[in-house]
Structures are given as C-alpha cells and as structure tokens.
N, C-alpha and C positions, 0 to 999 in steps of 0.2 A: 505494499498497501504506500510507504514511504517514497517508495523507486519513481512510482508511476507520477506523486505530487511534485517529487521532483522535477522529475520529467518534465511534467506540466510549467511548472517555473522556469526553467531552461527556455523551453519552446516559446513564452510569452516575451520573457527578455530576448530573443533573439529578434520576433515579430519587431518587435517596439523597436530595436536597433534597424534590422528594416528598412521597415516604415521611414526613419530618421534619413535613411543612405540613400533613399530615393523620392523624398520627400513628399511623401504620398498624407494626404491630409484628409484624415477619418472625421472629422465633425461638419459632416451633410447637411446638420440642420441650419435655420436662419433664410433670412431674404429680407430684401430692403436695404435701404441707404442706411436710414438711420441706425439702425440694429447692428449693420459693418460696422458703420464710424465710432460703436461706441465698443466694439470689440468683444462680444458677444453677454455684455453685460445686458444687454438689452432682454434678459430672462426674466428677471425681476422686477420690469419695469412695463412688460407689454400690455400695451392699451391701444392699438388700433387692429386693422385689418392683418396685418403682417404675421401679430400674436399668435394665429397659427398656425406658423412652422416655428415658433419659437417655446410660448408657453401658451396652452389654448385656453386656460383661467383666466389672462388677460382679457378675455373677449367680454367678459363680466361688467367692465369698467363703462365698456359702451351704450350713450343713452337714440343715437342714431344708426340707421343703416352705412358701413361703411364699406368702398370695396378698393382694392389695391392691382396695379400692373409694374412690374419690374424685367427691367430689360438688362442683361447684362452684355456687355461688351468686352470679349477676352483676346487679347494680342500676345502672341508669341512669337518670340525671338531667341536664337541660339549664338551668343558668342563663345570665340576659341583664340587661345594663343598657338594652337598649331600652325603649323607650316603647311600651307597647302588643302587645308581644310575650309570648306564651301559651307559655310553655315544659311547663308542667303533661301536653301532650299527646303529649309528648316522652316520657316518663320512662317506664319498663318496667321489669321484675323477671323472673325466673327461675333454675330449680332445674336443673339437667340432669348425668346420668351424663357424667363426666369421664373415667375410665380404670376400669380393671378389668384383674386380671393374677391369672397365676397360676406360678408356679417350683417345678419339681419336682427334687430333686438325685439322681442315680445314681449309685453308686462300680463304674466299670469299670478293670480291672485298677491297682488303688488309685490311680487319678484319679478327682477330682472332677467329675464332668459333669454340668451344671444344663441343663435343659430347660426353655423357657418360653412362655406365649403371651400378649398381652397386645391389649385393643381401648381406643381412642382415639379422642375428640374431638380432631382437630386444629385445627379452626376450628369456632365459634359462628358462626350467621347469624340467630341469633335478632333480629326488629327488630319493637317494635309502635307504631301510630301511631291516637289515638282523637280520633274527635270527635264533638260529638252527634249528626251525620249521616253521618259516615263511617267504619269501620274498620276496621282492616289491620293483618293480624299475616304474616309471614313464618316460619317455621322452615327448621329440616336442618342443613348443617353440612357439615363435610369430616370423614372417619374414615379410621382406621389398622386395622387389623388386622395383629398384626406377631409372626411367630415369632422366638426367641433358642435360642440354643445356647452356653455359656460352658465353657471348660474350664481347668481348673488343674493 
C-alpha cells in the first residue's frame, strides 16, 4: 500500500514538473476582461453575467437581466537565437468567440433567484504552420455549455 502511494506522489510531482517545462496552463475557468485583469481574484467578487465561469453563486447579486459576449484575440510568435532557424512559419493569430452568457433574475416568494446559461470555449486548439510548399491549419477546441442557478 505504501509503495502505491509513493508511486502516486512521484507521478504527481513529475506531472507538475512536466507542465511547467512545456508551459501548460491547467486553469481553464474564467472569462471576461475585468476578471482576467484581477488575476483570478474575481472568484470572490463575481457579480456580473461572466460569474457563471468563475463563481455561479455571484449571480444572486444581480437585480436585472444581463448578457455578456467575450472575444479573444490570440497572437502567437516564436523567436530563437539559433542560426538558420526560420521562426516566421510558426507565427499565427486569430480571433474567436470565447464566451457568451445570459442571466435572468426572477423574484419568487420574496427571494432573488437568478437563472442563467453560458457557452464557453474552454480550450483553444488553433494552430497554423506555413511553408512555401506546405500549409497546415488545425482548428477546434473544448467547449462547455453551462446552466446556472443562484438564490439569495
């Protein structure tokens, strides 16, 4: 039993180390300019229609209907100090719809009940590679449709 636990601990540490080596971000939640500018602290003050992606309980603070639309522009460039390495073929940029939500407050028995639904692109898998003789483009991602209900 101890050997299995030790193996599990070692695997977790290796996974964390590997994720830092390849710069993987496992924080898939959250959308919105205000929330991103707060560096994740928005979880504690979630009070608008983007709260569905951070902390759905924050929807209970809404008194009127709200909607949000978030676009995300990604510009990817590679640079290198290696002689003869052409980084231009690896650069790409694109704009996509990242998040759409709507929240609708209802008053039921003097309680504030807020219902909402959201669509979010959780993970963007866009990639592009261009040479004079070869072009490759990958699109897609991981998407989520989330219903939410909050009561105060």
